[in-house]
C-alpha angles and dihedrals in degrees: 000000000000122000124232124219143184119253137188111261125205089247091054091047089054091050089053092049092047094049094045090047091051090049090050092048092048090052095040093241120161099209144141116236120201127185123194139173125248092279094053096256113147118248097173146347138194123190107193121219113278095022117132113254091234089065090069090065095042094049092052092050092048089053093047093048093049092048098046094039092046092224142078114283088233086078092061092047089053092049091054094042089053090060107269093125093159086075087075087075094057110127121249093007114112108134098074098149127101112270103073114102125183120223110231125193120178091345095308128107110233098175143317146240123228123193128185136171109075137039112327094243090053090048090054093046090052091050092049091049089056094048091049088066091071102035 
């Protein structure tokens, strides 16, 4: 018997982008917002006016890391900050800064949002505001 599962549709990804972008606009945040599926494949990206170009790369990596790791990227940052520096050599994990948030439905990660451009806590809040639009 095959299992069925939820997945992140393009329409849901767009709702996330729109809600996160509105949150960023309301809080005057120059950020990049990236949404990916559970495998880390990009479904959408917005780089707001005034946001540094580098943030587009960082946001995507935060999203990929949160999706494939099935947890917020803040967890990885804390692991490293607590002295486990060897974790920096983990393969396919490069967005280990707060601001990547996995999207969980019924206990399963179906994708993630990565935000970069301002303080890490503000990045994470922007990502969570986007995710709230579909939950």
